[in-house]
C-alpha positions in Angstrom: -12.0 16.8 -0.1 -10.8 15.5 2.8 -6.8 15.9 3.6 -6.4 11.7 2.8 -8.1 11.9 -0.2 -5.5 15.0 -1.1 -3.0 12.4 -0.7 -4.5 9.9 -3.6 -4.6 12.7 -5.9 -1.4 13.7 -5.0 0.1 9.5 -5.5 -2.0 8.9 -8.8 -0.4 12.2 -10.3 2.7 11.2 -9.2 2.9 7.1 -10.5 1.0 9.1 -13.4 4.0 11.5 -14.0 6.5 8.8 -13.1 4.9 6.1 -16.2 5.1 9.1 -18.8 8.8 9.9 -18.0 9.5 6.1 -17.8 7.8 5.8 -21.6 9.4 8.6 -22.8 12.8 7.9 -21.6 12.7 4.2 -22.9 10.9 5.1 -25.9 9.6 8.7 -26.9 7.0 10.9 -25.4 4.7 9.9 -29.0 4.8 6.2 -27.4 4.1 7.3 -24.3 0.8 9.3 -25.5 -0.4 6.6 -27.5 0.3 3.9 -24.7 -3.0 2.3 -23.3 -1.5 2.2 -19.6 -0.8 5.5 -20.0 -3.9 6.4 -21.1 -5.8 4.2 -18.1 -3.4 5.8 -15.3 -4.6 8.6 -16.8 -7.9 8.5 -16.4 -7.5 7.2 -12.9 -5.8 10.1 -11.6 -8.5 12.8 -13.2 -11.3 10.6 -12.5 -10.2 9.5 -8.7 -11.4 13.5 -7.5 -14.4 13.2 -9.5 -15.9 10.0 -7.6 -14.9 12.1 -4.1 -17.3 14.6 -5.6 -20.2 12.7 -6.0 -19.4 10.6 -3.1 -19.1 13.5 -0.3 -20.9 11.8 2.6 -19.2 8.1 1.7 -15.9 7.7 2.9 -15.9 4.2 3.7 -17.0 3.5 0.4 -14.4 6.1 -1.2 -11.2 4.2 0.5 -12.9 0.7 -0.2 -13.2 2.0 -3.8 -9.1 3.1 -3.3 -8.1 -0.6 -2.4 -11.1 -2.5 -4.6 -11.0 -1.2 -7.6 -8.2 1.9 -8.0 -4.9 -0.7 -6.8 -5.9 -3.5 -9.2 -6.5 -0.6 -12.1 -3.1 0.7 -11.8 -1.5 -2.3 -11.1 -2.8 -3.7 -14.3 -2.2 -0.8 -16.2 1.5 0.0 -15.1 1.4 -3.7 -16.1 0.5 -3.0 -19.6 3.6 -0.5 -20.1 5.8 -2.8 -19.1 4.6 -6.0 -20.8 4.5 -4.0 -24.3 7.3 -1.3 -24.2 9.8 -2.9 -21.2 13.1 -4.1 -22.5 15.8 -3.7 -19.7 15.3 -6.1 -16.9 16.8 -6.0 -13.7 16.8 -9.6 -13.4 20.6 -10.1 -12.7 20.6 -7.9 -10.2 18.2 -9.4 -7.9 19.0 -12.6 -8.4 22.8 -11.2 -7.9 21.6 -9.9 -4.3 20.1 -12.5 -3.0 23.0 -14.8 -4.1 25.0 -12.2 -1.7 23.1 -13.1 1.3 23.1 -16.9 0.4 19.5 -17.4 -0.4 18.7 -19.5 -4.1 15.3 -19.2 -4.9 15.9 -21.6 -7.8 17.3 -24.2 -5.4 13.8 -25.0 -4.0 11.5 -23.9 -7.2 8.2 -25.9 -7.3 9.7 -28.7 -9.1 12.1 -30.1 -6.7 8.7 -29.7 -3.7 6.4 -32.4 -2.4 3.2 -31.3 -3.1 1.6 -30.8 0.8 4.5 -28.1 0.7 3.6 -26.2 -2.6 -0.5 -26.9 -1.5 0.5 -25.1 1.8 2.4 -22.4 0.0 -0.9 -21.6 -2.3 -3.1 -21.4 0.4 -0.8 -19.0 2.4 -0.8 -16.8 -1.0 -4.5 -16.7 -1.5 -4.8 -15.7 2.0 -4.0 -12.0 1.2 -7.1 -11.3 -0.5 -9.8 -12.3 2.7 -7.0 -11.2 5.1 -6.3 -7.3 3.0 -9.5 -6.9 2.3 -11.3 -8.3 5.6 -8.6 -6.3 8.0 -9.2 -3.0 5.5 -13.0 -3.1 5.7 -13.0 -3.9 9.4 -10.8 -0.6 10.1 -11.7 1.6 7.3 -15.4 1.0 7.7 -15.6 3.8 10.7 -15.1 7.5 10.0 -12.7 8.3 13.1 -9.2 8.8 13.6 -7.7 5.4 13.5 -9.9 5.1 9.9 -7.8 7.7 8.5 -4.1 6.8 9.9 -5.0 3.3 8.4 -6.2 4.6 4.6 -3.0 7.2 4.5 -0.8 4.3 5.8 -2.2 1.9 3.3 -2.1 4.4 0.4 2.0 5.5 1.2 2.9 1.9 0.6 1.0 1.1 -2.6 2.5 4.4 -4.0 6.1 3.1 -3.0 5.5 -0.4 -4.5 4.2 1.1 -7.7 6.6 3.6 -8.2 9.1 0.2 -7.4 7.6 -1.5 -10.3 9.1 1.4 -12.3 12.2 1.7 -10.9 13.2 -1.8 -11.1 11.2 -3.9 -13.6 11.6 -7.6 -13.5 9.9 -10.8 -13.9 10.8 -12.7 -11.5 12.1 -16.1 -10.7 8.2 -18.5 -12.0 8.3 -16.6 -15.5 12.4 -16.0 -16.4 11.7 -19.8 -15.8 8.7 -21.3 -15.5 9.9 -24.8 -15.9 11.5 -24.6 -12.3 8.4 -24.0 -11.1 5.6 -26.1 -12.2 3.8 -27.7 -9.2 3.5 -31.1 -9.5 -0.2 -31.4 -8.8 -2.9 -30.3 -6.3 -5.6 -27.5 -6.1 -3.8 -24.4 -4.2 -1.0 -23.5 -6.0 -2.2 -24.3 -9.4 -4.6 -21.6 -8.4 -3.0 -19.2 -7.2 -0.7 -19.2 -10.1 -3.9 -18.7 -12.7 -4.9 -16.4 -10.4 -1.9 -14.4 -10.9 -1.4 -15.4 -14.4 -5.1 -14.1 -15.4 -5.4 -10.5 -13.5 -1.2 -9.6 -13.2 1.6 -8.6 -15.2 5.3 -10.7 -14.6 6.7 -7.2 -14.3 5.2 -6.2 -11.1 7.5 -8.2 -8.7 10.5 -5.4 -6.5 8.7 -5.0 -3.9 6.4 -7.9 -3.1 2.9 -5.8 -2.2 1.4 -9.0 -1.4 4.2 -9.1 1.4 4.5 -5.2 1.9 0.5 -4.9 1.8 0.1 -7.5 4.6 3.0 -6.7 7.0 1.8 -2.9 6.9 -1.3 -4.6 8.3 0.1 -6.5 10.6 2.4 -4.1 12.0 -0.6 -1.7 12.4 -2.7 -4.5 14.5 1.0 -4.8 16.3 0.4 -0.8 17.1 -3.2 -0.5 18.2 -4.5 -4.6 18.1 -2.5 -6.9 19.9 -5.1 -10.1 19.7 -5.4 -9.7 15.9 -0.9 -9.2 15.7 -1.0 -12.4 17.6 -3.4 -14.1 15.4 -2.5 -13.3 11.9 1.6 -13.4 12.9 2.1 -17.1 11.7 -0.2 -17.1 8.3 1.3 -13.7 7.7 5.3 -15.0 7.9 3.8 -17.9 5.7 2.6 -16.2 3.4 5.8 -14.3 2.9 7.3 -17.8 2.3 5.1 -18.9 -0.2 6.0 -15.6 -2.7 8.9 -16.9 -3.0 8.2 -20.5 -2.7 5.7 -20.3 -6.0 8.4 -18.5 -7.6 6.9 -14.9 -7.9 9.5 -13.5 -6.3 12.9 -12.4 -5.1 14.2 -12.7 -1.4 15.4 -9.4 -2.0 11.6 -8.6 -3.2 10.6 -9.6 0.2 12.4 -7.4 2.2 11.4 -4.0 0.0 7.9 -4.9 0.3 9.0 -5.2 4.5 10.3 -1.6 3.5 7.6 -0.5 2.2 5.5 -1.5 4.9 7.5 0.7 7.5 7.4 3.3 5.2 3.5 2.8 5.3 4.0 2.7 9.3 5.9 5.3 9.8 3.1 7.7 7.6 0.2 6.3 9.6 2.0 7.2 12.9 3.1 11.1 11.9 -0.6 11.5 9.7 -1.5 14.4 12.0 1.9 16.0 9.4 1.0 14.6 6.7 -2.8 15.6 7.1 -1.8 19.4 8.5 0.8 19.9 5.1 -2.4 18.6 2.8 -5.2 20.8 4.8 -6.1 24.2 5.0 -4.3 26.1 8.2 -4.7 24.6 11.2 -7.5 26.4 14.0 -4.2 25.5 16.5 -1.0 26.2 15.0 2.1 26.1 17.1 2.2 29.6 17.7 -1.0 29.0 19.5 0.7 26.5 22.0 2.3 29.0 24.3 3.0 28.5 27.6 -0.5 30.2 29.3 -2.9 27.7 26.5 -0.7 24.4 26.8 -1.6 23.1 29.9 -5.1 24.2 28.8 -5.1 22.3 25.4 -3.9 19.1 27.3 -7.0 19.4 29.9 -9.5 19.4 27.1 -7.6 16.6 25.8 -7.4 17.9 22.2 -3.2 17.3 22.2 -2.2 13.7 22.0 1.4 14.5 21.0 3.9 17.5 21.4 5.4 16.8 18.3 2.0 17.1 15.9 -0.9 19.9 16.7 -4.3 18.1 16.4 -5.4 19.2 13.1 -9.2 20.4 13.6 -10.1 18.3 9.7 -8.7 15.2 11.8 -10.3 15.9 15.3 -13.9 16.2 13.4 -13.6 12.2 12.9 -12.4 11.4 16.4 -14.4 9.0 18.6 -17.5 10.5 19.8 -16.1 11.2 23.5 -14.1 13.8 22.3 -16.3 16.1 20.6 -17.9 17.3 23.2 -13.9 18.6 24.4 -13.6 19.8 20.4 -16.8 22.0 20.9 -15.4 23.6 23.9 -11.9 24.3 22.2 -14.1 25.7 19.3 -15.7 28.3 21.7 -11.9 29.1 23.0 -10.1 32.1 21.9 -6.5 32.2 21.8 -4.0 35.4 21.9 
């Protein structure tokens, strides 16, 4: 099992444990054991290692399976828990946080907007799906370090988002005051509302993962592909505005979505540290980076950062240009 796959397993266990703890605190342990959402999360947490074992040579397929299967399954499981067992909402606190920064989402509800504006919001909101799937596939289909880094950041972003749903349950503006956010006609806005209503949970509000996931991808492009970053900057900003324009989120949810995206970007930039902590002992450790060995390692191109040494598992997935250097490194011995 790769280090990034171990990270997924740990994140699934963490989400399951936190959901069980939430149920135990708000209900009791018997209700937690019987809750369908807890059962589903448990199956996912223990089923993922089985999938990894059965597909040892399909890293891209496993990464896309996480995004297309596990992410919506966890979303639905948490939604089921909240829908049937949540009695205390953070609605008033989120609304108060918005008012403190001078933003009142109810003052520009969909009822007060012209159809062209609600349809524009609907377009940008639906843009989330092709942007998330297309961008993720473009990066994760390659079996290299960049793909591993992107995947680690994505897992971190979604894990923090799901923990936020458990810690700050709320319905959001649309479901707490449905009459305020009912678009008058159009096609795209009603379609977006129908999709969220049919596959989602009204309790999945804080943070906005529409914003978290897309801002994470946008930030990743800013670091690795400036041209794509410039192409998608305005659509992603429009998407963030649509989450409040259609009443799905408060402004504070959008800010927290950006915060989890930043955490994901930190995780992918420090992927070497995460990989080394989740893998077996490194072949190249700080103790081997002596004054005598360090210049030689730099010449071989194996040290990309003085902060985190190269993980051999990480290096196995380097682009082909680095592999001859890796072979040279394996033949070398360091005292």
